[in-house]
SEKOL-202858 format. One line per field, with one value per residue (C-alpha): residue in one letter; x, z, y; residue number from 1. Coordinates in nm, 4 decimals, padded with zeros to 6 digits. Layout:
// residues N
r: (a, ...)
east: (X, ...)
up: (Z, ...)
north: (Y, ...)
k: (NUM, ...)
***
This chain:
// residues 116
r: (m, i, g, i, d, n, i, r, d, v, l, v, g, l, t, g, d, t, e, s, w, n, s, d, f, t, s, n, l, d, d, k, l, a, r, n, l, m, r, l, q, i, e, l, k, l, l, k, d, s, c, q, k, n, d, l, i, a, a, q, c, a, l, s, m, t, r, s, k, l, l, d, v, s, n, f, f, h, n, l, a, d, d, t, d, e, l, l, i, s, k, r, g, e, l, p, e, i, p, e, e, y, d, i, p, e, p, y, n, y, i, t, p, q, p, y)
east: (-03.9018, -04.0383, -04.3921, -04.3545, -04.6282, -04.8702, -04.8608, -04.9560, -05.2429, -05.3742, -05.3398, -05.4999, -05.7628, -05.8711, -05.8821, -05.9428, -05.6728, -05.3740, -05.2248, -05.2161, -04.9206, -04.5546, -04.4638, -04.5025, -04.7803, -04.7896, -04.4649, -04.3761, -04.2360, -04.0562, -03.8719, -03.7929, -03.6441, -03.4451, -03.3040, -03.2112, -03.0363, -02.8572, -02.7285, -02.6151, -02.4263, -02.2456, -02.1306, -02.0265, -01.8203, -01.6462, -01.5810, -01.4313, -01.2211, -01.0891, -00.9974, -00.8173, -00.6125, -00.5580, -00.7082, -00.8365, -00.9800, -01.1907, -01.2811, -01.4009, -01.6144, -01.7484, -01.8378, -02.0287, -02.2163, -02.2802, -02.4302, -02.6599, -02.7808, -02.8284, -03.0476, -03.2490, -03.3175, -03.3921, -03.6327, -03.8082, -03.8964, -03.9549, -04.2169, -04.3917, -04.3892, -04.5383, -04.8052, -04.8923, -04.9154, -05.1398, -05.3777, -05.3890, -05.4642, -05.7207, -05.9072, -05.8786, -06.2541, -06.3407, -06.1057, -06.1861, -05.9904, -05.7141, -05.7864, -05.5134, -05.3172, -05.4337, -05.2580, -05.2746, -05.5107, -05.3551, -05.4842, -05.2412, -04.9418, -04.7790, -04.4631, -04.3585, -04.0128, -03.7428, -03.5586, -03.2028)
up: (-04.9603, -05.0111, -05.1353, -05.5075, -05.5607, -05.4115, -05.7337, -05.9338, -05.6945, -05.7302, -06.1098, -06.1645, -05.8971, -06.0609, -06.4133, -06.3762, -06.6419, -06.5734, -06.9239, -07.0944, -06.9033, -06.9737, -06.6489, -06.6005, -06.3443, -06.3461, -06.1496, -05.8002, -05.8562, -05.5213, -05.6088, -05.9592, -05.8221, -05.5607, -05.8333, -06.0517, -05.7621, -05.6628, -06.0193, -06.0180, -05.6914, -05.8455, -06.1401, -05.9112, -05.6996, -06.0131, -06.1167, -05.7787, -05.7611, -06.1165, -06.0583, -05.7356, -05.9296, -06.2117, -06.4567, -06.7137, -06.9449, -06.6674, -06.5510, -06.8991, -06.9128, -06.5662, -06.6718, -06.9702, -06.7580, -06.4878, -06.7495, -06.8632, -06.5082, -06.4427, -06.7517, -06.6240, -06.2974, -06.4811, -06.7215, -06.4287, -06.2808, -06.6195, -06.7049, -06.3707, -06.4266, -06.7745, -06.6322, -06.3674, -06.6345, -06.8431, -06.5519, -06.4665, -06.8287, -06.8868, -06.5603, -06.5844, -06.6195, -06.3505, -06.0770, -05.8742, -05.9318, -05.6779, -05.5139, -05.5046, -05.1775, -05.1040, -04.8153, -04.7428, -04.4415, -04.0959, -04.0449, -04.3142, -04.1069, -04.4319, -04.3982, -04.7087, -04.8083, -04.7854, -05.1050, -05.1412)
north: (-04.4725, -04.1197, -04.1713, -04.1010, -04.3618, -04.1072, -03.9055, -04.2146, -04.2843, -03.9286, -03.9108, -04.2499, -04.1800, -03.8539, -03.9947, -04.3677, -04.4107, -04.6354, -04.6454, -04.3028, -04.1627, -04.0919, -04.2699, -04.6437, -04.6525, -05.0327, -05.0429, -04.9255, -04.5759, -04.5660, -04.8880, -04.7629, -04.4402, -04.6333, -04.8636, -04.5669, -04.3940, -04.7147, -04.7559, -04.3942, -04.4495, -04.7489, -04.5358, -04.2500, -04.4890, -04.6163, -04.2567, -04.1690, -04.4870, -04.4501, -04.0845, -04.1707, -04.4266, -04.1777, -04.4295, -04.1848, -04.4497, -04.6018, -04.2494, -04.1586, -04.4745, -04.3972, -04.0420, -04.1739, -04.4282, -04.1664, -03.9365, -04.2149, -04.2832, -03.9107, -03.8951, -04.1921, -04.0075, -03.6839, -03.8584, -04.0274, -03.6875, -03.5229, -03.7855, -03.7324, -03.3547, -03.4031, -03.6353, -03.3754, -03.1032, -03.3246, -03.3786, -03.0074, -02.9214, -03.1982, -03.1248, -02.7447, -02.6903, -02.9444, -02.8223, -02.5081, -02.1899, -02.1230, -01.7858, -01.5225, -01.5200, -01.8760, -02.0506, -02.4219, -02.4624, -02.5176, -02.8754, -02.9947, -02.8785, -02.7719, -02.5704, -02.3839, -02.5065, -02.2433, -02.1515, -02.2759)
k: (1, 2, 3, 4, 5, 6, 7, 8, 9, 10, 11, 12, 13, 14, 15, 16, 17, 18, 19, 20, 21, 22, 23, 24, 25, 26, 27, 28, 29, 30, 31, 32, 33, 34, 35, 36, 37, 38, 39, 40, 41, 42, 43, 44, 45, 46, 47, 48, 49, 50, 51, 52, 53, 54, 55, 56, 57, 58, 59, 60, 61, 62, 63, 64, 65, 66, 67, 68, 69, 70, 71, 72, 73, 74, 75, 76, 77, 78, 79, 80, 81, 82, 83, 84, 85, 86, 87, 88, 89, 90, 91, 92, 93, 94, 95, 96, 97, 98, 99, 100, 101, 102, 103, 104, 105, 106, 107, 108, 109, 110, 111, 112, 113, 114, 115, 116)
***
């Protein structure tokens, strides 16, 4: 899908640890994200359909289930962010300092994303 597994590979590669993380690094993260997004789409479709039919009870149920799936997606990324923080903190003394005004070198072909 989008390569979320790369973060697992880097975190585990730098630490050798596969178990002490908030995220489940034993599973395929790309597949897990795709499943979470698919489940969210199902709930959003139910929400749209129930609103179009003016079925407020079904819409309320759909809102509740949508909220739950949104939290699943949010927690997925929150756990990865926490894992990244943990690595940066635990390896602080081992990683080089980032110089001020540092730019990613040209060979990476990195284009700074534009703000929204």
